[in-house]
N, CA, C and O atoms as CSV, one atom per row, in Angstrom:
chain,resi,resn,atom,element,x,y,z
A,1,MET,N,N,116.651,9.079,-157.444
A,1,MET,CA,C,117.692,9.086,-158.447
A,1,MET,C,C,117.189,9.791,-159.699
A,1,MET,O,O,116.086,9.509,-160.169
A,2,SER,N,N,117.969,10.684,-160.229
A,2,SER,CA,C,117.609,11.452,-161.396
A,2,SER,C,C,117.887,10.652,-162.672
A,2,SER,O,O,118.918,9.991,-162.798
A,3,LEU,N,N,116.950,10.729,-163.607
A,3,LEU,CA,C,117.139,10.046,-164.887
A,3,LEU,C,C,118.098,10.802,-165.804
A,3,LEU,O,O,118.836,10.202,-166.585
A,4,PHE,N,N,118.072,12.124,-165.694
A,4,PHE,CA,C,118.901,12.947,-166.567
A,4,PHE,C,C,119.853,13.756,-165.714
A,4,PHE,O,O,119.443,14.446,-164.780
A,5,LYS,N,N,121.117,13.663,-166.044
A,5,LYS,CA,C,122.116,14.443,-165.327
A,5,LYS,C,C,122.309,15.775,-166.030
A,5,LYS,O,O,122.366,15.842,-167.258
A,6,LYS,N,N,122.408,16.819,-165.250
A,6,LYS,CA,C,122.713,18.121,-165.801
A,6,LYS,C,C,124.184,18.143,-166.190
A,6,LYS,O,O,125.052,17.791,-165.390
A,7,ARG,N,N,124.455,18.551,-167.402
A,7,ARG,CA,C,125.838,18.589,-167.869
A,7,ARG,C,C,126.566,19.733,-167.178
A,7,ARG,O,O,126.202,20.899,-167.333
A,8,THR,N,N,127.570,19.397,-166.433
A,8,THR,CA,C,128.315,20.413,-165.700
A,8,THR,C,C,129.619,20.776,-166.386
A,8,THR,O,O,130.161,21.855,-166.148
A,9,ALA,N,N,130.125,19.904,-167.225
A,9,ALA,CA,C,131.380,20.181,-167.925
A,9,ALA,C,C,131.125,20.217,-169.419
A,9,ALA,O,O,130.310,19.458,-169.944
A,10,GLY,N,N,131.825,21.099,-170.089
A,10,GLY,CA,C,131.671,21.204,-171.526
A,10,GLY,C,C,132.511,20.191,-172.257
A,10,GLY,O,O,133.341,19.495,-171.673
A,11,LYS,N,N,132.276,20.126,-173.533
A,11,LYS,CA,C,133.073,19.248,-174.386
A,11,LYS,C,C,134.352,19.972,-174.791
A,11,LYS,O,O,134.320,21.173,-175.059
A,12,PRO,N,N,135.451,19.277,-174.840
A,12,PRO,CA,C,136.679,19.909,-175.347
A,12,PRO,C,C,136.452,20.391,-176.776
A,12,PRO,O,O,135.856,19.686,-177.590
A,13,GLY,N,N,136.921,21.565,-177.067
A,13,GLY,CA,C,136.758,22.124,-178.405
A,13,GLY,C,C,135.533,22.999,-178.549
A,13,GLY,O,O,135.374,23.648,-179.583
A,14,GLU,N,N,134.659,23.045,-177.553
A,14,GLU,CA,C,133.524,23.969,-177.569
A,14,GLU,C,C,133.935,25.224,-176.812
A,14,GLU,O,O,134.351,25.153,-175.655
A,15,TRP,N,N,133.818,26.356,-177.464
A,15,TRP,CA,C,134.226,27.621,-176.858
A,15,TRP,C,C,133.014,28.518,-176.694
A,15,TRP,O,O,132.136,28.558,-177.555
A,16,PHE,N,N,132.975,29.231,-175.592
A,16,PHE,CA,C,131.871,30.120,-175.256
A,16,PHE,C,C,132.418,31.466,-174.804
A,16,PHE,O,O,133.566,31.569,-174.372
A,17,TYR,N,N,131.578,32.502,-174.910
A,17,TYR,CA,C,131.922,33.799,-174.366
A,17,TYR,C,C,130.946,34.084,-173.243
A,17,TYR,O,O,129.737,34.140,-173.469
A,18,CYS,N,N,131.462,34.267,-172.025
A,18,CYS,CA,C,130.626,34.539,-170.867
A,18,CYS,C,C,130.337,36.033,-170.802
A,18,CYS,O,O,131.252,36.851,-170.711
A,19,LEU,N,N,129.050,36.379,-170.850
A,19,LEU,CA,C,128.640,37.780,-170.817
A,19,LEU,C,C,128.801,38.387,-169.428
A,19,LEU,O,O,129.034,39.589,-169.302
A,20,GLU,N,N,128.681,37.584,-168.407
A,20,GLU,CA,C,128.799,38.092,-167.041
A,20,GLU,C,C,130.252,38.376,-166.665
A,20,GLU,O,O,130.564,39.429,-166.109
A,21,HIS,N,N,131.132,37.429,-166.974
A,21,HIS,CA,C,132.541,37.569,-166.602
A,21,HIS,C,C,133.390,38.194,-167.704
A,21,HIS,O,O,134.558,38.520,-167.495
A,22,LYS,N,N,132.780,38.359,-168.892
A,22,LYS,CA,C,133.464,38.934,-170.053
A,22,LYS,C,C,134.775,38.208,-170.348
A,22,LYS,O,O,135.841,38.810,-170.471
A,23,LYS,N,N,134.643,36.874,-170.457
A,23,LYS,CA,C,135.821,36.064,-170.751
A,23,LYS,C,C,135.428,34.865,-171.600
A,23,LYS,O,O,134.265,34.464,-171.649
A,24,VAL,N,N,136.427,34.308,-172.265
A,24,VAL,CA,C,136.249,33.114,-173.090
A,24,VAL,C,C,136.448,31.898,-172.198
A,24,VAL,O,O,137.345,31.870,-171.355
A,25,GLU,N,N,135.596,30.892,-172.394
A,25,GLU,CA,C,135.730,29.659,-171.621
A,25,GLU,C,C,135.589,28.457,-172.537
A,25,GLU,O,O,134.793,28.472,-173.475
A,26,GLU,N,N,136.352,27.431,-172.267
A,26,GLU,CA,C,136.225,26.187,-173.020
A,26,GLU,C,C,135.216,25.321,-172.289
A,26,GLU,O,O,135.386,24.986,-171.116
A,27,GLY,N,N,134.174,24.970,-173.001
A,27,GLY,CA,C,133.077,24.265,-172.350
A,27,GLY,C,C,132.230,25.258,-171.579
A,27,GLY,O,O,132.731,26.305,-171.168
A,28,PRO,N,N,130.967,24.955,-171.376
A,28,PRO,CA,C,130.100,25.923,-170.697
A,28,PRO,C,C,130.291,25.899,-169.183
A,28,PRO,O,O,129.740,25.043,-168.491
A,29,ASP,N,N,131.072,26.844,-168.683
A,29,ASP,CA,C,131.247,26.959,-167.241
A,29,ASP,C,C,130.094,27.733,-166.607
A,29,ASP,O,O,129.706,27.447,-165.474
A,30,CYS,N,N,129.552,28.694,-167.318
A,30,CYS,CA,C,128.488,29.546,-166.793
A,30,CYS,C,C,127.139,29.137,-167.392
A,30,CYS,O,O,127.102,28.456,-168.417
A,31,PRO,N,N,126.036,29.544,-166.768
A,31,PRO,CA,C,124.701,29.195,-167.276
A,31,PRO,C,C,124.462,29.730,-168.691
A,31,PRO,O,O,125.064,30.722,-169.103
A,32,GLY,N,N,123.587,29.064,-169.413
A,32,GLY,CA,C,123.286,29.432,-170.786
A,32,GLY,C,C,122.804,30.860,-170.950
A,32,GLY,O,O,123.060,31.485,-171.979
A,33,LYS,N,N,122.108,31.385,-169.949
A,33,LYS,CA,C,121.592,32.751,-170.047
A,33,LYS,C,C,122.707,33.788,-170.035
A,33,LYS,O,O,122.482,34.945,-170.389
A,34,ASP,N,N,123.907,33.383,-169.630
A,34,ASP,CA,C,125.029,34.304,-169.495
A,34,ASP,C,C,126.117,34.099,-170.536
A,34,ASP,O,O,127.228,34.599,-170.364
A,35,ARG,N,N,125.824,33.369,-171.620
A,35,ARG,CA,C,126.912,33.096,-172.560
A,35,ARG,C,C,126.442,33.068,-174.011
A,35,ARG,O,O,125.269,32.836,-174.301
A,36,PHE,N,N,127.388,33.311,-174.907
A,36,PHE,CA,C,127.217,33.140,-176.340
A,36,PHE,C,C,128.016,31.911,-176.733
A,36,PHE,O,O,129.084,31.656,-176.176
A,37,GLY,N,N,127.506,31.150,-177.688
A,37,GLY,CA,C,128.267,30.013,-178.188
A,37,GLY,C,C,127.390,28.800,-178.343
A,37,GLY,O,O,126.188,28.878,-178.093
A,38,PRO,N,N,127.939,27.705,-178.739
A,38,PRO,CA,C,129.366,27.408,-178.835
A,38,PRO,C,C,129.977,27.920,-180.132
A,38,PRO,O,O,129.303,28.078,-181.150
A,39,TYR,N,N,131.262,28.169,-180.055
A,39,TYR,CA,C,132.066,28.563,-181.195
A,39,TYR,C,C,133.079,27.461,-181.472
A,39,TYR,O,O,133.426,26.684,-180.583
A,40,ALA,N,N,133.545,27.400,-182.708
A,40,ALA,CA,C,134.473,26.339,-183.114
A,40,ALA,C,C,135.896,26.583,-182.620
A,40,ALA,O,O,136.686,25.646,-182.506
A,41,SER,N,N,136.223,27.849,-182.324
A,41,SER,CA,C,137.589,28.144,-181.890
A,41,SER,C,C,137.578,29.225,-180.811
A,41,SER,O,O,136.601,29.952,-180.632
A,42,ARG,N,N,138.684,29.299,-180.113
A,42,ARG,CA,C,138.857,30.328,-179.091
A,42,ARG,C,C,138.790,31.726,-179.715
A,42,ARG,O,O,138.218,32.647,-179.131
A,43,GLN,N,N,139.377,31.873,-180.901
A,43,GLN,CA,C,139.397,33.171,-181.582
A,43,GLN,C,C,137.983,33.638,-181.923
A,43,GLN,O,O,137.669,34.818,-181.764
A,44,GLU,N,N,137.132,32.732,-182.388
A,44,GLU,CA,C,135.744,33.097,-182.687
A,44,GLU,C,C,135.034,33.564,-181.420
A,44,GLU,O,O,134.302,34.554,-181.446
A,45,ALA,N,N,135.247,32.864,-180.326
A,45,ALA,CA,C,134.612,33.228,-179.057
A,45,ALA,C,C,135.127,34.580,-178.562
A,45,ALA,O,O,134.368,35.349,-177.973
A,46,GLN,N,N,136.409,34.877,-178.793
A,46,GLN,CA,C,136.973,36.155,-178.369
A,46,GLN,C,C,136.304,37.324,-179.084
A,46,GLN,O,O,136.253,38.434,-178.555
A,47,HIS,N,N,135.794,37.073,-180.278
A,47,HIS,CA,C,135.167,38.123,-181.072
A,47,HIS,C,C,133.638,38.049,-181.020
A,47,HIS,O,O,132.962,38.600,-181.889
A,48,ALA,N,N,133.103,37.385,-180.026
A,48,ALA,CA,C,131.649,37.178,-179.933
A,48,ALA,C,C,130.876,38.491,-179.888
A,48,ALA,O,O,129.847,38.624,-180.552
A,49,MET,N,N,131.352,39.453,-179.120
A,49,MET,CA,C,130.631,40.718,-179.004
A,49,MET,C,C,130.681,41.510,-180.308
A,49,MET,O,O,129.703,42.159,-180.680
A,50,GLU,N,N,131.810,41.458,-180.998
A,50,GLU,CA,C,131.922,42.136,-182.290
A,50,GLU,C,C,131.006,41.481,-183.317
A,50,GLU,O,O,130.345,42.169,-184.095
A,51,THR,N,N,130.969,40.149,-183.317
A,51,THR,CA,C,130.093,39.418,-184.230
A,51,THR,C,C,128.634,39.766,-183.961
A,51,THR,O,O,127.861,39.979,-184.895
A,52,ALA,N,N,128.258,39.824,-182.687
A,52,ALA,CA,C,126.880,40.168,-182.323
A,52,ALA,C,C,126.542,41.592,-182.774
A,52,ALA,O,O,125.448,41.835,-183.283
A,53,ALA,N,N,127.462,42.521,-182.592
A,53,ALA,CA,C,127.225,43.905,-183.008
A,53,ALA,C,C,127.047,43.999,-184.526
A,53,ALA,O,O,126.170,44.715,-185.008
A,54,GLU,N,N,127.883,43.276,-185.275
A,54,GLU,CA,C,127.757,43.263,-186.740
A,54,GLU,C,C,126.415,42.693,-187.170
A,54,GLU,O,O,125.766,43.230,-188.068
A,55,ARG,N,N,126.000,41.610,-186.534
A,55,ARG,CA,C,124.721,40.985,-186.890
A,55,ARG,C,C,123.552,41.888,-186.520
A,55,ARG,O,O,122.569,41.956,-187.258
A,56,ASN,N,N,123.643,42.575,-185.400
A,56,ASN,CA,C,122.587,43.509,-185.020
A,56,ASN,C,C,122.470,44.634,-186.024
A,56,ASN,O,O,121.364,45.039,-186.381
A,57,LEU,N,N,123.603,45.143,-186.483
A,57,LEU,CA,C,123.598,46.210,-187.475
A,57,LEU,C,C,122.987,45.727,-188.787
A,57,LEU,O,O,122.200,46.444,-189.406
A,58,GLN,N,N,123.341,44.524,-189.212
A,58,GLN,CA,C,122.748,43.961,-190.417
A,58,GLN,C,C,121.239,43.835,-190.270
A,58,GLN,O,O,120.494,44.148,-191.199
A,59,TRP,N,N,120.790,43.382,-189.119
A,59,TRP,CA,C,119.356,43.223,-188.877
A,59,TRP,C,C,118.662,44.578,-188.888
A,59,TRP,O,O,117.592,44.716,-189.481
A,60,GLU,N,N,119.247,45.570,-188.248
A,60,GLU,CA,C,118.633,46.898,-188.183
A,60,GLU,C,C,118.509,47.531,-189.560
A,60,GLU,O,O,117.612,48.344,-189.785
A,61,ASN,N,N,119.388,47.174,-190.476
A,61,ASN,CA,C,119.369,47.753,-191.817
A,61,ASN,C,C,118.717,46.851,-192.857
A,61,ASN,O,O,118.744,47.166,-194.047
A,62,ASP,N,N,118.140,45.750,-192.435
A,62,ASP,CA,C,117.503,44.814,-193.358
A,62,ASP,C,C,116.059,45.255,-193.609
A,62,ASP,O,O,115.243,45.244,-192.687
A,63,PRO,N,N,115.735,45.642,-194.842
A,63,PRO,CA,C,114.377,46.124,-195.124
A,63,PRO,C,C,113.299,45.061,-194.908
A,63,PRO,O,O,112.135,45.405,-194.703
A,64,ARG,N,N,113.658,43.789,-194.948
A,64,ARG,CA,C,112.658,42.737,-194.719
A,64,ARG,C,C,112.134,42.768,-193.292
A,64,ARG,O,O,111.025,42.298,-193.039
A,65,TRP,N,N,112.907,43.312,-192.349
A,65,TRP,CA,C,112.487,43.366,-190.950
A,65,TRP,C,C,111.815,44.684,-190.607
A,65,TRP,O,O,111.258,44.830,-189.519
A,66,HIS,N,N,111.859,45.636,-191.514
A,66,HIS,CA,C,111.318,46.960,-191.218
A,66,HIS,C,C,110.299,47.365,-192.285
A,66,HIS,O,O,110.451,48.383,-192.959
A,67,ASP,N,N,109.275,46.557,-192.416
A,67,ASP,CA,C,108.237,46.883,-193.382
A,67,ASP,C,C,107.234,47.836,-192.741
A,67,ASP,O,O,107.368,48.187,-191.568
A,68,ALA,N,N,106.238,48.252,-193.503
A,68,ALA,CA,C,105.268,49.228,-193.027
A,68,ALA,C,C,104.514,48.775,-191.800
A,68,ALA,O,O,104.251,49.584,-190.910
A,69,SER,N,N,104.155,47.493,-191.723
A,69,SER,CA,C,103.394,47.013,-190.566
A,69,SER,C,C,104.237,47.052,-189.291
A,69,SER,O,O,103.688,47.248,-188.206
A,70,ALA,N,N,105.525,46.876,-189.392
A,70,ALA,CA,C,106.399,46.917,-188.223
A,70,ALA,C,C,106.528,48.337,-187.683
A,70,ALA,O,O,106.719,48.531,-186.483
A,71,ARG,N,N,106.425,49.344,-188.578
A,71,ARG,CA,C,106.518,50.738,-188.161
A,71,ARG,C,C,105.180,51.265,-187.660
A,71,ARG,O,O,105.107,52.358,-187.099
A,72,GLY,N,N,104.137,50.494,-187.861
A,72,GLY,CA,C,102.812,50.955,-187.445
A,72,GLY,C,C,102.048,51.664,-188.542
A,72,GLY,O,O,100.935,52.138,-188.317
A,73,ASP,N,N,102.637,51.744,-189.736
A,73,ASP,CA,C,101.945,52.361,-190.867
A,73,ASP,C,C,100.829,51.439,-191.330
A,73,ASP,O,O,101.068,50.264,-191.606
A,74,THR,N,N,99.640,51.952,-191.414
A,74,THR,CA,C,98.526,51.140,-191.880
A,74,THR,C,C,98.078,51.551,-193.269
A,74,THR,O,O,97.316,50.829,-193.913
A,75,ASP,N,N,98.537,52.694,-193.736
A,75,ASP,CA,C,98.166,53.177,-195.063
A,75,ASP,C,C,99.074,52.529,-196.091
A,75,ASP,O,O,100.271,52.813,-196.132
A,76,SER,N,N,98.511,51.659,-196.924
A,76,SER,CA,C,99.332,50.969,-197.919
A,76,SER,C,C,99.261,51.642,-199.277
A,76,SER,O,O,99.842,51.125,-200.232
A,77,GLY,N,N,98.583,52.759,-199.409
A,77,GLY,CA,C,98.458,53.366,-200.712
A,77,GLY,C,C,98.893,54.737,-200.705
A,77,GLY,O,O,98.852,55.403,-201.740
């Protein structure tokens, strides 16, 4: 007998975006490796890929993540 049950059904009100099926699902129907979320609403989950793209762009343009050591520059003077 297992002490911990694997959660097979999601909670109502939790929304996810499945990367494999490219669809919004209420509760986690697909494995965690294949989804973004949870989101508070269906609309937020529908825009998951756009949100991820915006965040990636912000990260790529953030100077705190692209300092000299990250580029391989060793000359600090």
